[in-house]
Backbone as JSON Lines, residues from 0, in Angstrom:
{"i":0,"aa":"M","n":[-41.66,11.45,-31.9],"ca":[-41.63,13.11,-31.73],"c":[-40.78,13.98,-32.33]}
{"i":1,"aa":"I","n":[-39.81,13.47,-32.81],"ca":[-38.58,14.31,-33.77],"c":[-39.16,14.27,-35.06]}
{"i":2,"aa":"E","n":[-39.96,13.25,-35.5],"ca":[-40.54,13.36,-36.84],"c":[-41.54,14.42,-37.05]}
{"i":3,"aa":"L","n":[-42.21,14.6,-36.08],"ca":[-43.32,15.44,-35.96],"c":[-42.73,16.98,-36.05]}
{"i":4,"aa":"L","n":[-41.67,17.03,-35.12],"ca":[-40.91,18.39,-35.22],"c":[-40.34,18.69,-36.66]}
{"i":5,"aa":"I","n":[-39.79,17.62,-37.27],"ca":[-39.34,17.79,-38.57],"c":[-40.44,18.2,-39.43]}
{"i":6,"aa":"A","n":[-41.68,17.54,-39.58],"ca":[-42.54,17.79,-40.28],"c":[-43.07,19.13,-40.15]}
{"i":7,"aa":"M","n":[-43.25,19.51,-38.89],"ca":[-43.73,21.0,-38.47],"c":[-42.86,21.93,-39.02]}
{"i":8,"aa":"T","n":[-41.48,21.93,-38.91],"ca":[-40.46,22.87,-39.52],"c":[-40.49,22.85,-40.93]}
{"i":9,"aa":"I","n":[-40.62,21.75,-41.63],"ca":[-41.02,22.0,-43.0],"c":[-42.11,22.46,-43.53]}
{"i":10,"aa":"M","n":[-43.31,22.23,-42.93],"ca":[-44.47,22.82,-43.06],"c":[-44.51,24.43,-42.83]}
{"i":11,"aa":"L","n":[-43.79,24.77,-41.97],"ca":[-43.6,26.41,-41.75],"c":[-42.84,26.91,-42.7]}
{"i":12,"aa":"I","n":[-41.66,26.41,-43.15],"ca":[-40.88,26.9,-44.26],"c":[-41.79,27.14,-45.69]}
{"i":13,"aa":"V","n":[-42.23,25.86,-45.94],"ca":[-43.33,26.03,-47.25],"c":[-44.49,26.95,-47.08]}
{"i":14,"aa":"M","n":[-44.95,27.24,-45.63],"ca":[-46.11,28.05,-45.57],"c":[-45.41,29.66,-45.66]}
{"i":15,"aa":"G","n":[-44.28,29.73,-45.45],"ca":[-43.63,31.25,-45.37],"c":[-43.3,31.44,-46.77]}
{"i":16,"aa":"L","n":[-42.91,30.36,-47.46],"ca":[-42.73,30.71,-49.16],"c":[-44.03,30.9,-49.83]}
{"i":17,"aa":"V","n":[-44.93,30.41,-49.57],"ca":[-46.21,30.54,-49.99],"c":[-46.57,31.96,-49.88]}
{"i":18,"aa":"S","n":[-46.69,32.26,-48.66],"ca":[-47.07,33.64,-48.14],"c":[-46.32,34.59,-48.82]}
{"i":19,"aa":"T","n":[-45.17,34.66,-49.02],"ca":[-44.18,35.58,-49.57],"c":[-44.56,35.66,-51.07]}
{"i":20,"aa":"L","n":[-44.67,34.63,-51.83],"ca":[-45.14,34.57,-53.31],"c":[-46.67,35.28,-53.25]}
{"i":21,"aa":"F","n":[-47.48,34.78,-52.45],"ca":[-48.79,35.41,-52.52],"c":[-48.73,36.99,-52.18]}
{"i":22,"aa":"S","n":[-47.73,37.67,-51.5],"ca":[-47.69,39.0,-51.18],"c":[-47.36,39.6,-52.37]}
{"i":23,"aa":"R","n":[-46.37,39.1,-52.94],"ca":[-45.73,39.5,-54.25],"c":[-46.53,39.64,-55.28]}
{"i":24,"aa":"S","n":[-47.54,38.83,-55.34],"ca":[-48.2,38.38,-56.45],"c":[-49.36,39.74,-56.14]}
{"i":25,"aa":"L","n":[-49.79,40.01,-55.0],"ca":[-50.64,41.02,-54.61],"c":[-50.23,42.34,-55.01]}
{"i":26,"aa":"A","n":[-48.91,42.67,-54.48],"ca":[-48.41,43.81,-55.02],"c":[-48.14,44.0,-56.54]}
{"i":27,"aa":"T","n":[-48.2,43.06,-57.26],"ca":[-47.95,43.0,-58.81],"c":[-49.44,43.62,-59.21]}
{"i":28,"aa":"R","n":[-50.37,42.76,-58.7],"ca":[-51.49,43.24,-59.17],"c":[-51.83,44.54,-59.09]}
{"i":29,"aa":"Q","n":[-51.58,45.14,-57.62],"ca":[-51.89,46.57,-57.25],"c":[-51.22,47.36,-58.21]}
{"i":30,"aa":"R","n":[-49.87,47.19,-58.5],"ca":[-49.13,48.02,-59.41],"c":[-49.84,48.16,-60.75]}
{"i":31,"aa":"E","n":[-50.17,46.92,-61.07],"ca":[-50.82,46.74,-62.65],"c":[-52.03,47.54,-63.02]}
{"i":32,"aa":"S","n":[-52.81,47.23,-61.67],"ca":[-54.14,48.04,-61.8],"c":[-54.12,49.43,-61.59]}
{"i":33,"aa":"S","n":[-53.2,49.85,-60.76],"ca":[-52.95,51.34,-60.79],"c":[-52.46,52.14,-62.14]}
{"i":34,"aa":"R","n":[-51.43,51.14,-62.65],"ca":[-50.93,51.63,-63.99],"c":[-51.75,51.71,-64.99]}
{"i":35,"aa":"T","n":[-52.81,50.7,-65.19],"ca":[-53.73,50.5,-66.11],"c":[-55.01,51.72,-65.98]}
{"i":36,"aa":"D","n":[-55.27,52.11,-64.84],"ca":[-56.14,53.09,-64.38],"c":[-55.6,54.36,-64.77]}
{"i":37,"aa":"A","n":[-54.47,54.77,-64.59],"ca":[-53.6,56.0,-65.01],"c":[-53.57,56.07,-66.45]}
{"i":38,"aa":"L","n":[-53.15,55.09,-67.26],"ca":[-52.92,55.18,-68.57],"c":[-54.52,55.2,-69.35]}
{"i":39,"aa":"T","n":[-55.38,54.43,-68.66],"ca":[-56.61,54.68,-69.54],"c":[-57.24,55.97,-69.36]}
{"i":40,"aa":"A","n":[-57.26,56.69,-67.9],"ca":[-57.73,58.04,-67.96],"c":[-56.8,58.81,-68.86]}
{"i":41,"aa":"A","n":[-55.68,58.82,-68.93],"ca":[-54.68,59.66,-69.73],"c":[-55.22,59.49,-71.09]}
{"i":42,"aa":"Q","n":[-55.26,58.26,-71.56],"ca":[-55.8,58.08,-73.01],"c":[-56.92,58.7,-73.4]}
{"i":43,"aa":"A","n":[-57.98,58.44,-72.42],"ca":[-59.3,58.83,-72.7],"c":[-59.4,60.53,-72.91]}
{"i":44,"aa":"A","n":[-58.51,61.13,-71.9],"ca":[-58.38,62.45,-71.81],"c":[-57.87,62.93,-73.02]}
{"i":45,"aa":"L","n":[-56.85,62.46,-73.64],"ca":[-56.01,62.7,-74.87],"c":[-56.99,62.6,-76.0]}
{"i":46,"aa":"N","n":[-57.79,61.7,-76.16],"ca":[-58.81,61.7,-77.03],"c":[-59.95,62.85,-77.18]}
{"i":47,"aa":"V","n":[-60.31,63.13,-75.95],"ca":[-61.36,64.35,-75.82],"c":[-60.67,65.57,-76.26]}
{"i":48,"aa":"I","n":[-59.29,65.86,-75.88],"ca":[-58.48,66.95,-76.05],"c":[-58.18,67.1,-77.39]}
{"i":49,"aa":"S","n":[-57.91,65.95,-78.32],"ca":[-57.49,65.83,-79.65],"c":[-58.85,66.05,-80.32]}
{"i":50,"aa":"R","n":[-59.98,65.53,-80.19],"ca":[-61.18,65.88,-80.78],"c":[-61.6,67.35,-80.85]}
{"i":51,"aa":"E","n":[-61.45,67.96,-79.73],"ca":[-61.95,69.27,-79.5],"c":[-61.04,70.36,-80.25]}
{"i":52,"aa":"I","n":[-59.55,69.95,-80.28],"ca":[-58.39,70.71,-81.03],"c":[-58.6,70.58,-82.47]}
{"i":53,"aa":"A","n":[-59.25,69.5,-83.0],"ca":[-59.39,69.24,-84.38],"c":[-60.35,70.13,-85.03]}
{"i":54,"aa":"N","n":[-61.42,70.23,-84.26],"ca":[-62.44,71.43,-84.55],"c":[-62.28,72.86,-84.44]}
{"i":55,"aa":"S","n":[-61.01,73.17,-83.94],"ca":[-60.56,74.45,-83.89],"c":[-60.54,75.33,-85.29]}
{"i":56,"aa":"G","n":[-61.39,76.5,-85.25],"ca":[-61.41,77.08,-86.57],"c":[-62.69,76.85,-87.35]}
{"i":57,"aa":"Y","n":[-63.5,75.74,-86.62],"ca":[-64.65,75.36,-87.64],"c":[-65.62,76.58,-87.46]}
{"i":58,"aa":"G","n":[-66.2,76.84,-88.47],"ca":[-67.01,77.79,-89.09],"c":[-66.7,79.33,-88.96]}
{"i":59,"aa":"I","n":[-65.37,79.44,-88.93],"ca":[-64.5,80.9,-88.98],"c":[-63.57,80.65,-89.82]}
{"i":60,"aa":"A","n":[-63.03,81.8,-90.42],"ca":[-61.8,82.15,-90.94],"c":[-60.5,81.68,-90.36]}
{"i":61,"aa":"G","n":[-59.3,80.87,-90.75],"ca":[-58.31,80.89,-90.0],"c":[-58.62,79.55,-89.13]}
{"i":62,"aa":"N","n":[-57.29,79.21,-88.67],"ca":[-57.26,77.94,-87.85],"c":[-57.8,77.86,-86.72]}
{"i":63,"aa":"G","n":[-58.13,79.18,-85.95],"ca":[-58.9,79.32,-84.92],"c":[-58.07,79.38,-83.36]}
{"i":64,"aa":"I","n":[-56.8,79.06,-83.59],"ca":[-55.91,79.48,-82.56],"c":[-55.75,80.7,-82.2]}
{"i":65,"aa":"V","n":[-55.92,81.01,-80.64],"ca":[-55.84,82.64,-80.29],"c":[-54.15,82.77,-80.15]}
{"i":66,"aa":"L","n":[-53.62,83.62,-80.77],"ca":[-52.12,83.73,-80.97],"c":[-51.74,84.79,-79.75]}
{"i":67,"aa":"G","n":[-50.81,84.94,-79.68],"ca":[-50.03,85.77,-78.52],"c":[-49.68,84.96,-77.06]}
{"i":68,"aa":"T","n":[-50.02,85.59,-76.25],"ca":[-49.86,84.79,-74.63],"c":[-50.91,83.8,-74.5]}
{"i":69,"aa":"D","n":[-51.81,83.87,-75.33],"ca":[-52.81,82.75,-74.86],"c":[-52.74,81.45,-75.29]}
{"i":70,"aa":"S","n":[-51.63,81.23,-76.08],"ca":[-51.17,79.78,-76.64],"c":[-49.93,79.7,-76.55]}
{"i":71,"aa":"D","n":[-49.29,78.8,-76.09],"ca":[-47.71,78.31,-76.12],"c":[-47.52,77.09,-75.93]}
{"i":72,"aa":"S","n":[-46.41,76.67,-75.44],"ca":[-46.05,75.0,-75.15],"c":[-46.86,74.48,-74.16]}
{"i":73,"aa":"T","n":[-47.51,75.37,-73.15],"ca":[-48.1,74.68,-71.78],"c":[-49.34,75.06,-72.1]}
{"i":74,"aa":"K","n":[-49.96,75.71,-72.95],"ca":[-51.34,75.78,-72.9],"c":[-51.75,76.21,-74.46]}
{"i":75,"aa":"L","n":[-53.23,76.05,-74.6],"ca":[-53.65,76.08,-75.93],"c":[-55.12,76.97,-75.97]}
{"i":76,"aa":"H","n":[-55.39,77.91,-76.49],"ca":[-56.7,78.7,-76.58],"c":[-57.04,78.6,-77.88]}
{"i":77,"aa":"F","n":[-58.4,78.25,-78.25],"ca":[-58.87,78.24,-79.55],"c":[-60.3,78.4,-79.7]}
{"i":78,"aa":"L","n":[-60.76,78.83,-80.74],"ca":[-62.18,79.2,-81.01],"c":[-62.81,78.32,-81.91]}
{"i":79,"aa":"S","n":[-63.92,78.02,-82.06],"ca":[-64.72,77.32,-82.99],"c":[-66.17,77.68,-83.09]}
{"i":80,"aa":"N","n":[-66.8,77.93,-84.11],"ca":[-68.2,78.04,-84.07],"c":[-68.89,76.83,-84.31]}
{"i":81,"aa":"I","n":[-69.14,75.95,-83.4],"ca":[-69.88,74.71,-83.23],"c":[-71.2,74.94,-83.93]}
{"i":82,"aa":"K","n":[-72.0,75.75,-83.23],"ca":[-73.33,75.6,-83.89],"c":[-73.44,76.47,-85.05]}
{"i":83,"aa":"N","n":[-72.48,77.25,-85.47],"ca":[-72.52,77.91,-86.79],"c":[-73.82,78.49,-87.17]}
{"i":84,"aa":"D","n":[-74.18,79.25,-86.15],"ca":[-75.72,79.95,-86.41],"c":[-75.37,81.19,-86.04]}
{"i":85,"aa":"N","n":[-74.32,81.84,-86.02],"ca":[-74.07,83.34,-85.48],"c":[-72.42,83.68,-85.8]}
{"i":86,"aa":"T","n":[-72.18,84.85,-85.35],"ca":[-70.8,85.0,-85.9],"c":[-69.98,85.49,-84.47]}
{"i":87,"aa":"I","n":[-70.52,85.04,-83.32],"ca":[-69.94,85.41,-82.12],"c":[-69.88,84.18,-81.5]}
{"i":88,"aa":"F","n":[-68.91,84.05,-80.59],"ca":[-68.52,82.83,-79.84],"c":[-68.96,82.82,-78.53]}
{"i":89,"aa":"T","n":[-70.36,82.52,-78.2],"ca":[-70.86,82.74,-76.78],"c":[-71.56,81.5,-76.48]}
{"i":90,"aa":"D","n":[-71.54,80.34,-77.61],"ca":[-72.08,78.87,-77.14],"c":[-71.06,78.11,-76.41]}
{"i":91,"aa":"P","n":[-71.62,77.3,-75.55],"ca":[-70.47,76.26,-74.79],"c":[-69.73,75.7,-75.93]}
{"i":92,"aa":"A","n":[-68.37,75.38,-75.6],"ca":[-67.38,74.71,-76.59],"c":[-67.1,75.46,-77.7]}
{"i":93,"aa":"E","n":[-67.12,76.77,-77.56],"ca":[-66.88,77.62,-78.57],"c":[-65.37,78.27,-78.53]}
{"i":94,"aa":"N","n":[-65.13,78.63,-77.11],"ca":[-64.04,79.47,-76.68],"c":[-63.36,78.62,-75.47]}
{"i":95,"aa":"L","n":[-62.33,77.65,-76.0],"ca":[-61.71,76.73,-75.03],"c":[-60.35,76.93,-74.77]}
{"i":96,"aa":"T","n":[-59.86,76.7,-73.6],"ca":[-58.2,76.68,-73.3],"c":[-58.08,75.36,-72.41]}
{"i":97,"aa":"Y","n":[-57.03,74.62,-72.88],"ca":[-56.58,73.5,-72.23],"c":[-55.34,73.88,-71.5]}
{"i":98,"aa":"Y","n":[-54.93,73.55,-70.35],"ca":[-53.67,73.75,-69.66],"c":[-53.69,72.68,-68.42]}
{"i":99,"aa":"F","n":[-52.55,72.78,-67.87],"ca":[-51.69,71.96,-66.77],"c":[-51.9,72.57,-65.54]}
{"i":100,"aa":"D","n":[-52.32,72.02,-64.74],"ca":[-52.37,72.76,-63.13],"c":[-51.32,71.9,-62.43]}
{"i":101,"aa":"P","n":[-50.27,72.57,-62.08],"ca":[-49.3,71.61,-61.41],"c":[-49.55,71.07,-59.78]}
{"i":102,"aa":"T","n":[-50.36,72.2,-59.1],"ca":[-50.83,71.93,-57.82],"c":[-51.62,70.73,-57.8]}
{"i":103,"aa":"T","n":[-52.45,70.54,-58.7],"ca":[-53.57,69.4,-58.51],"c":[-53.22,68.34,-59.45]}
{"i":104,"aa":"K","n":[-52.03,68.37,-60.18],"ca":[-51.67,67.52,-61.26],"c":[-52.63,67.08,-62.15]}
{"i":105,"aa":"S","n":[-53.33,68.12,-62.56],"ca":[-54.39,67.66,-63.71],"c":[-54.51,68.75,-64.77]}
{"i":106,"aa":"I","n":[-55.22,68.39,-65.87],"ca":[-55.33,68.92,-66.94],"c":[-56.67,69.71,-66.88]}
{"i":107,"aa":"L","n":[-56.88,70.65,-67.06],"ca":[-57.9,71.62,-66.92],"c":[-58.52,72.23,-68.36]}
{"i":108,"aa":"R","n":[-60.01,72.19,-68.56],"ca":[-60.56,72.54,-69.58],"c":[-61.42,73.99,-69.25]}
{"i":109,"aa":"H","n":[-60.94,74.97,-69.48],"ca":[-61.54,76.3,-69.6],"c":[-62.38,76.69,-70.52]}
{"i":110,"aa":"D","n":[-63.58,76.6,-70.46],"ca":[-64.76,77.06,-71.33],"c":[-65.21,78.32,-70.96]}
{"i":111,"aa":"A","n":[-64.97,79.31,-71.66],"ca":[-65.31,80.89,-71.58],"c":[-66.89,80.99,-71.35]}
{"i":112,"aa":"N","n":[-67.77,80.07,-72.2],"ca":[-69.04,80.07,-72.1],"c":[-69.77,78.77,-71.54]}
{"i":113,"aa":"G","n":[-68.97,77.91,-70.75],"ca":[-69.53,76.82,-70.42],"c":[-70.89,76.85,-69.76]}
{"i":114,"aa":"G","n":[-70.94,77.92,-68.71],"ca":[-72.11,77.99,-67.98],"c":[-72.86,78.82,-68.52]}
{"i":115,"aa":"G","n":[-73.01,78.94,-69.94],"ca":[-73.96,80.1,-70.3],"c":[-73.22,81.15,-71.14]}
{"i":116,"aa":"P","n":[-73.83,82.19,-72.02],"ca":[-73.0,83.13,-72.57],"c":[-72.29,84.0,-71.35]}
{"i":117,"aa":"N","n":[-70.99,84.37,-71.66],"ca":[-70.07,84.8,-70.84],"c":[-69.84,84.33,-69.16]}
{"i":118,"aa":"V","n":[-70.44,83.29,-69.12],"ca":[-70.41,82.7,-67.93],"c":[-69.17,81.46,-68.0]}
{"i":119,"aa":"S","n":[-67.75,81.66,-67.26],"ca":[-67.03,80.56,-67.54],"c":[-67.12,79.48,-66.8]}
{"i":120,"aa":"Q","n":[-66.6,78.37,-67.25],"ca":[-66.66,77.2,-66.37],"c":[-65.17,76.28,-66.75]}
{"i":121,"aa":"T","n":[-64.48,76.09,-65.73],"ca":[-63.52,75.44,-65.43],"c":[-63.67,73.94,-65.12]}
{"i":122,"aa":"S","n":[-63.03,72.95,-65.84],"ca":[-63.53,71.54,-65.43],"c":[-62.03,70.73,-65.31]}
{"i":123,"aa":"T","n":[-61.84,69.93,-64.57],"ca":[-60.77,68.9,-64.85],"c":[-61.03,67.6,-65.64]}
{"i":124,"aa":"I","n":[-60.09,67.68,-66.72],"ca":[-60.51,66.45,-67.48],"c":[-59.76,65.26,-67.01]}
{"i":125,"aa":"V","n":[-58.35,65.31,-66.43],"ca":[-57.79,64.23,-66.12],"c":[-56.9,64.8,-64.83]}
{"i":126,"aa":"N","n":[-56.78,63.68,-63.7],"ca":[-55.54,63.99,-62.59],"c":[-54.51,62.87,-62.63]}
{"i":127,"aa":"R","n":[-53.57,63.03,-61.79],"ca":[-52.4,62.16,-61.77],"c":[-51.61,62.27,-63.13]}
{"i":128,"aa":"I","n":[-51.48,63.48,-63.74],"ca":[-50.74,63.71,-64.79],"c":[-49.37,64.45,-64.48]}
{"i":129,"aa":"S","n":[-48.39,64.04,-65.11],"ca":[-46.95,64.65,-64.86],"c":[-46.97,66.29,-65.46]}
{"i":130,"aa":"S","n":[-47.42,66.14,-66.68],"ca":[-47.3,67.39,-67.56],"c":[-48.21,67.14,-68.94]}
{"i":131,"aa":"L","n":[-48.41,68.51,-69.28],"ca":[-48.99,68.7,-70.5],"c":[-48.21,69.49,-71.5]}
{"i":132,"aa":"G","n":[-48.25,69.18,-72.74],"ca":[-47.18,70.22,-73.48],"c":[-47.88,70.2,-75.21]}
{"i":133,"aa":"F","n":[-47.56,71.28,-75.71],"ca":[-48.42,71.36,-77.13],"c":[-47.09,72.03,-78.18]}
{"i":134,"aa":"G","n":[-47.08,71.52,-78.88],"ca":[-46.18,71.74,-80.23],"c":[-47.0,72.11,-81.59]}
{"i":135,"aa":"Y","n":[-46.36,73.07,-82.06],"ca":[-47.15,73.64,-83.3],"c":[-46.4,73.48,-84.51]}
{"i":136,"aa":"F","n":[-47.18,72.94,-85.58],"ca":[-46.43,72.63,-87.0],"c":[-47.08,73.43,-87.77]}
{"i":137,"aa":"D","n":[-46.16,74.37,-88.82],"ca":[-46.73,75.12,-89.59],"c":[-46.55,74.68,-90.93]}
{"i":138,"aa":"A","n":[-47.75,74.76,-91.57],"ca":[-47.59,74.42,-93.48],"c":[-47.64,75.81,-94.01]}
{"i":139,"aa":"M","n":[-46.34,76.06,-94.61],"ca":[-46.2,77.08,-95.49],"c":[-45.77,76.62,-96.7]}
{"i":140,"aa":"G","n":[-46.62,75.83,-97.33],"ca":[-46.15,75.24,-98.87],"c":[-45.24,74.02,-98.7]}
{"i":141,"aa":"T","n":[-44.64,73.75,-97.47],"ca":[-43.72,72.83,-97.41],"c":[-44.46,71.31,-96.73]}
{"i":142,"aa":"N","n":[-43.75,70.51,-97.35],"ca":[-44.17,69.12,-97.13],"c":[-43.15,68.18,-96.77]}
{"i":143,"aa":"P","n":[-43.0,67.76,-95.47],"ca":[-43.87,68.02,-94.15],"c":[-43.79,69.42,-93.64]}
{"i":144,"aa":"P","n":[-44.86,69.82,-92.84],"ca":[-44.87,70.96,-92.14],"c":[-43.52,71.19,-91.24]}
{"i":145,"aa":"T","n":[-43.22,72.6,-90.98],"ca":[-42.23,72.77,-90.16],"c":[-42.51,72.79,-88.62]}
{"i":146,"aa":"G","n":[-41.56,72.45,-87.81],"ca":[-41.87,72.3,-86.61],"c":[-41.49,71.02,-85.47]}
{"i":147,"aa":"P","n":[-42.0,70.7,-84.48],"ca":[-42.79,71.5,-83.8],"c":[-42.1,72.85,-83.29]}
{"i":148,"aa":"N","n":[-42.95,73.8,-83.08],"ca":[-42.49,75.1,-82.6],"c":[-43.36,75.53,-81.37]}
{"i":149,"aa":"L","n":[-42.47,76.24,-80.42],"ca":[-43.18,76.32,-79.21],"c":[-44.43,77.49,-79.02]}
{"i":150,"aa":"T","n":[-44.63,78.21,-80.06],"ca":[-45.71,79.19,-80.1],"c":[-46.6,79.04,-81.58]}
{"i":151,"aa":"P","n":[-47.91,78.88,-81.74],"ca":[-48.58,78.9,-82.63],"c":[-48.29,80.28,-83.7]}
{"i":152,"aa":"T","n":[-48.87,80.09,-84.91],"ca":[-48.92,81.09,-85.84],"c":[-50.26,80.99,-86.62]}
{"i":153,"aa":"V","n":[-50.39,81.97,-87.5],"ca":[-51.55,81.88,-88.52],"c":[-51.32,80.71,-89.37]}
{"i":154,"aa":"N","n":[-50.09,80.28,-89.73],"ca":[-49.87,79.14,-90.48],"c":[-49.89,77.92,-90.01]}
{"i":155,"aa":"T","n":[-50.04,77.6,-88.57],"ca":[-50.33,76.27,-87.97],"c":[-51.37,75.38,-88.44]}
{"i":156,"aa":"S","n":[-50.94,74.2,-88.65],"ca":[-51.94,73.5,-89.38],"c":[-51.83,72.18,-88.52]}
{"i":157,"aa":"R","n":[-51.25,71.96,-87.68],"ca":[-51.2,70.77,-86.84],"c":[-50.68,70.91,-85.44]}
{"i":158,"aa":"V","n":[-51.2,70.3,-84.42],"ca":[-50.88,70.56,-82.96],"c":[-50.48,69.3,-82.38]}
{"i":159,"aa":"R","n":[-49.24,69.08,-82.05],"ca":[-48.73,67.64,-81.25],"c":[-49.16,68.07,-79.64]}
{"i":160,"aa":"V","n":[-49.99,67.02,-78.92],"ca":[-50.48,67.21,-77.83],"c":[-49.76,66.04,-77.11]}
{"i":161,"aa":"T","n":[-48.97,66.54,-76.02],"ca":[-48.08,65.37,-75.21],"c":[-48.49,65.28,-73.84]}
{"i":162,"aa":"V","n":[-48.85,64.19,-73.51],"ca":[-49.3,64.17,-71.92],"c":[-48.39,62.96,-71.37]}
{"i":163,"aa":"S","n":[-47.63,63.52,-70.19],"ca":[-46.93,62.47,-69.58],"c":[-47.7,62.06,-68.19]}
{"i":164,"aa":"V","n":[-47.54,60.87,-67.86],"ca":[-47.99,60.29,-66.64],"c":[-46.96,59.52,-65.79]}
{"i":165,"aa":"L","n":[-46.88,60.08,-64.55],"ca":[-45.92,59.52,-63.63],"c":[-46.73,58.27,-62.88]}
{"i":166,"aa":"L","n":[-46.45,57.09,-63.22],"ca":[-47.03,56.08,-62.4],"c":[-46.69,56.01,-60.99]}
{"i":167,"aa":"E","n":[-47.54,55.83,-60.01],"ca":[-47.43,55.75,-58.55],"c":[-46.52,54.5,-58.07]}
{"i":168,"aa":"Q","n":[-45.71,54.75,-57.09],"ca":[-44.95,53.76,-56.59],"c":[-45.64,53.01,-55.59]}
{"i":169,"aa":"V","n":[-45.48,51.74,-56.03],"ca":[-45.91,50.56,-55.24],"c":[-45.1,49.83,-54.4]}
{"i":170,"aa":"Q","n":[-45.37,49.75,-53.03],"ca":[-44.56,49.08,-52.01],"c":[-43.82,47.74,-52.45]}
{"i":171,"aa":"G","n":[-42.54,48.05,-52.46],"ca":[-41.91,46.82,-52.63],"c":[-41.76,46.31,-54.36]}
{"i":172,"aa":"Q","n":[-41.88,47.43,-55.08],"ca":[-41.59,47.36,-56.55],"c":[-40.74,48.17,-56.94]}
{"i":173,"aa":"A","n":[-40.48,48.3,-58.16],"ca":[-39.48,49.19,-58.8],"c":[-39.96,50.54,-58.85]}
{"i":174,"aa":"N","n":[-39.15,51.55,-58.95],"ca":[-39.12,52.98,-58.83],"c":[-40.37,53.31,-60.07]}
{"i":175,"aa":"P","n":[-41.1,54.31,-59.86],"ca":[-42.14,54.52,-60.61],"c":[-41.81,54.64,-62.04]}
{"i":176,"aa":"Q","n":[-42.59,54.62,-63.28],"ca":[-42.38,54.73,-64.55],"c":[-43.33,56.03,-64.87]}
{"i":177,"aa":"S","n":[-42.24,56.49,-65.92],"ca":[-43.21,57.59,-66.57],"c":[-43.62,57.19,-68.02]}
{"i":178,"aa":"V","n":[-44.66,57.56,-68.54],"ca":[-45.29,57.05,-69.78],"c":[-45.79,58.37,-70.45]}
{"i":179,"aa":"V","n":[-45.13,58.6,-71.7],"ca":[-45.62,59.57,-72.34],"c":[-46.63,59.39,-73.53]}
{"i":180,"aa":"L","n":[-47.72,59.88,-73.8],"ca":[-48.72,59.68,-74.75],"c":[-48.58,60.88,-75.74]}
{"i":181,"aa":"V","n":[-48.62,60.56,-76.95],"ca":[-48.86,61.64,-78.0],"c":[-49.67,61.59,-79.13]}
{"i":182,"aa":"S","n":[-50.18,62.72,-79.23],"ca":[-51.46,62.76,-80.45],"c":[-51.02,64.09,-81.35]}
{"i":183,"aa":"D","n":[-50.79,63.83,-82.57],"ca":[-50.8,64.83,-83.37],"c":[-52.38,65.17,-84.24]}
{"i":184,"aa":"V","n":[-52.53,66.15,-84.0],"ca":[-54.09,66.69,-84.33],"c":[-53.71,67.84,-85.48]}
{"i":185,"aa":"A","n":[-54.59,67.2,-86.79],"ca":[-54.53,68.31,-87.73],"c":[-55.6,69.18,-87.61]}
{"i":186,"aa":"L","n":[-55.48,70.47,-87.86],"ca":[-56.55,71.27,-87.71],"c":[-57.43,71.43,-89.13]}
{"i":187,"aa":"R","n":[-58.8,70.98,-88.74],"ca":[-59.44,70.62,-90.2],"c":[-59.68,72.03,-90.72]}
{"i":188,"aa":"N","n":[-59.76,73.24,-90.13],"ca":[-59.87,74.53,-90.92],"c":[-58.82,75.24,-91.17]}
{"i":189,"aa":"S","n":[-57.5,74.63,-90.8],"ca":[-56.47,75.49,-91.45],"c":[-56.27,75.5,-92.99]}
{"i":190,"aa":"D","n":[-55.6,76.58,-93.56],"ca":[-55.48,76.72,-94.96],"c":[-54.79,75.45,-95.67]}
{"i":191,"aa":"Y","n":[-53.69,75.03,-95.01],"ca":[-52.98,73.78,-95.33],"c":[-54.41,72.43,-95.59]}
{"i":192,"aa":"M","n":[-54.97,72.39,-94.73],"ca":[-55.9,71.35,-94.77],"c":[-57.07,71.62,-95.79]}
{"i":193,"aa":"L","n":[-57.61,73.0,-95.83],"ca":[-58.68,73.02,-96.74],"c":[-58.03,73.0,-98.18]}
{"i":194,"aa":"R","n":[-56.71,73.23,-98.55],"ca":[-56.16,72.82,-99.92],"c":[-56.12,71.51,-100.29]}
{"i":195,"aa":"Q","n":[-56.23,70.58,-99.35],"ca":[-56.19,69.26,-99.42],"c":[-57.34,68.73,-100.1]}
{"i":196,"aa":"Y","n":[-58.67,69.5,-99.85],"ca":[-59.62,69.03,-100.58],"c":[-60.43,69.72,-101.64]}
């Protein structure tokens, strides 16, 4: 009878250890899955943003960035003549603004003509983002270009896009991490780039 009690006690201890290990492995899987989803979405958004910014100024004179209060370190407004069949910017994706919305923790894309001529459309590119930032590099005969600057100029030849992702807290795991993704985008229609060819 005593042997049976000892065997059951040992079995309960072993079962407790196994269940603890299993619980920890599930928490790790959840954390890594959440991290992978957040980073994949942020990288895809950064790719889309970079591709559209690279087209800034296409089909028009200059780099296409709208100067003044429309573009700064937190938002970027730019023009491009994607269809290149007229001199006005009424086609979709020709008058774009990217910015961060802190209330929804999302990067938004505002297309002034996304719903047709003069019918604006704002869409969410990615959510679960901590911040979005822009830095502007000017090429004025200097190599490398000067910057990053907080605001663009007519000499801006490159834009640095910075996306920060705060990974979610997982129960029983270390504090959440912040991951920063950066993309340097050369404006293909800037004076500096046009002189390269």
